[in-house]
Each structure stands twice: as C-alpha cells, then as structure tokens.
N, C-alpha and C positions, 0 to 999 in steps of 0.2 A: 594726134590720135592716129593709131595704125589703121590700115585698110580693114583688118579683121574686126577691130573695135567698132569702126564705122558701120560695117556690114551687119554686125550683131545688133547695134543700136537701131539701125533702120529696120531690120527684121522684127525686132521687139516692138517697135513703134507701129509697124504695119499690123502685127498680130493684135495689138491692143486696139487699134482702130477697127479692125474687123470684128473683134469681140464686142466692142461697144456698139457697132452698127448692127449686130445681131447675126453675123455670118457664122455658120457652123464650122467647127474644126473638122478636119478629115477624120472619118470614122465615127463621128458623133451621131447619135440617134436624134433625128429631128424631133423637136419638142411637140410638133403637131401629130406625131405618129399615134394612131388610135390604139388604145389598150383594149383588150377584149373585155366585154361585159362579164363580170363574175356573177354567176347564178348559184346561190347556195341551195343545197337540197338536204332534206331529212327523210331517210328511208327507214327509220327505226320502227315504224309501224307497218312496214311492207312484209313483215313476217318472212315466209320462205322465199320471197322475191327480192330480198335485199341485195344478194350477189348480182342478180340480173340488172337491177337498177344501177349498181356501181359499174357494171360492164357497159351499160347503155350510156352513162354519162362520160365514161372514158372514150367510147366510140365517138360521141359528138365532139369531145375535146380534140380528138385526132382528125376530125373531118372538116371542121369549120374554124375560121380564124377570129371571128368577132365575138365568140362566146367561150367562156370557160366555166365548167361546173366544178364546184368545191363542196365537200360535205360541210353542213352547218355545224358550228361549234358553239353551243350555249347561246341561245337566242332564236329569233324567228327565222325560218328558212323561206326563200322565195318559192321553192317547190317542195310540196309535201307529197309523199307517196304512201298510199294505204293499200291493204289487201282486203278483198271481200269475195263473196261467192257469186257475184253478178258477172256481167260482161265487162271487159276493160273499157275505161273511159278517161277522159281528161276534161278538166274545167279550167279554162284560162280566165284569169282576173285581169291581166294585162300582159304585155310581151315579157316573157321570162318569169312570169309569176302565175302560180296556180296549183292545182291538185291533180294527181294521177291516181286512179284506182286500178290496181292489178287484179282483175277479176278472174277467178278460178274457172268460170264457165268456159272461156276460150281455151284454157289449158286442158280442161277435161275433154274438150273436143279435139285436142291434138295440136293446137297452134304452138309455135315455137316461142318459149318464154322470153329469150333475149330480144327477139324481133318485136314482140308485144311491147316490151319496155322501151325500146328505142323509138318505135312508132309513136307511142303515147307521149313521150317527151318531145317528139317532133311538133305536136300540137302546141306545147308550151312555148316552143320557139317560133310560133306563128304559121306553121304549115297546116293546111286543111287536108281532109281526106281526099284522095284521088283514086277512086275505085277502078283502076285499070285492069286488075287481074294479073298484072305483070309482077313477078317476084322481084325484079331489080328495082322496082319503084317501092321504096320503103312505105310511103304514105298510101299505097294501095291496100294496106292492112289485110284484113281477113279475106278480101276478094282474091288474093293470090293463092289461097288454099292452105291446107294444113301441111303440105309437103315443103312449103317455102320456108327457108331458114336464113334468108338474107337479112342482115342487120345493118347494112350500110346505106346511107342516103345516096341517091343517084346524083350526078353532077348538077342537075337543075335544082334539086332539093337543097343541096349544099349552098349553091349560089343564092337561093332565095333566103335562107337563114342568114347568111352573111349580109345580104342587102337589108333584110329586116332590121338587124341590129346596127348597121352602119347608118341607116337613115332614121333610126328611132321610131319605127313603125308603131302607130297607135292601134291597138286591137281592142275590140269590145269584148267584154266577158262572154264566153260561149262554152257550151257543153258539147263535147264530141263523144258520141257513143259509137262503139265498134260492132254493134250487132251485125252479123253477116248479111250482106246483100250481094246481088249479082254484079259482076263487073260491068262498067259503063262503056268500055271500049273493046 
C-alpha cells in the first residue's frame, strides 16, 4: 500500500471515529445551538394599526436573538392584536402569548403609533412598564410624552427579553394598561 493510500485510510478512520464519538466537523453548527422561539401573530383585526404591528414585530426581530415573530397562517396565533377606542393595553397569558389592544385614545392624544405597538408587544415578551419618562426606554411608555418617537428597546430591555426566552421564564397572566401616569424617576 502506498503512503498516500495509508494516509487516506488513516484520515478516513479518524474522521469516522470522531463522528461516532460526536465531535462536530469544522464549520458545523452545534446541535445544541438554541433556535429562536417563533411567536405567531394575527393583526387582521388591528384595523388601521396593521402596518404598525408589522413594523413592531420586525423591530423586535431585529433587536433580539431568542424570539422571531411570524404572521400566523391559518390557525391560532400566539399574539392577537385588536383595535379599539380605549387606551392601549396588553394581556399576557404566558410568555409570548397574549392579546394587544391598539387603543385610539393614546393616538388621539398624539402618541406615536409605532412606539405604542412596539411597547405593547414588549409586554408579551415579558417586559413590565418602567415609567422613567425617558424616551430611550421603550417600556417607559406614555410617561416619555407625546413627542417621543423611539421604537427601539434599550440594551437592558433587549437583554431581558433574550434572557426571558433563553430561560423559559414563566409569567402569570397579567393585564398591562397604559393610561398616562407621571414618571417614577
């Protein structure tokens, strides 16, 4: 047997042993790599707010690694979005599951529609209100005032969402109402 044939045979045997032993090949994706949790949503009853909901889900898709929003296709959605004349609010049933109401009252007062949508979806992702009055804090909600148009979660909010989904946070059903209140900080 030639040196080349022996080398090829040894390399082949070594590769087979590594594969049987469970060693990954170079460039292979580890099998324990966490896939993002897919949250399906239905904004068909969100009326004039449908585009804002689509924008908000894309914002979250671009800001966190452990969650991916997709439009529901035939079947029950994890997140249902409705429009009404009240104040915006969110009802969580569990992490990533619930209902958002896009209330026209806040819009009529001048609050930024895309911010409202992204904020309310933040509750579905396990984030509480944090009435700092700071525009850069997405979860400060209405306390940041009508001039605030920030739709991006801050680094702490992003990290919290990723941690919530990485650890499988269990949250109790809760209703988050966004009626305006004074900032707490």
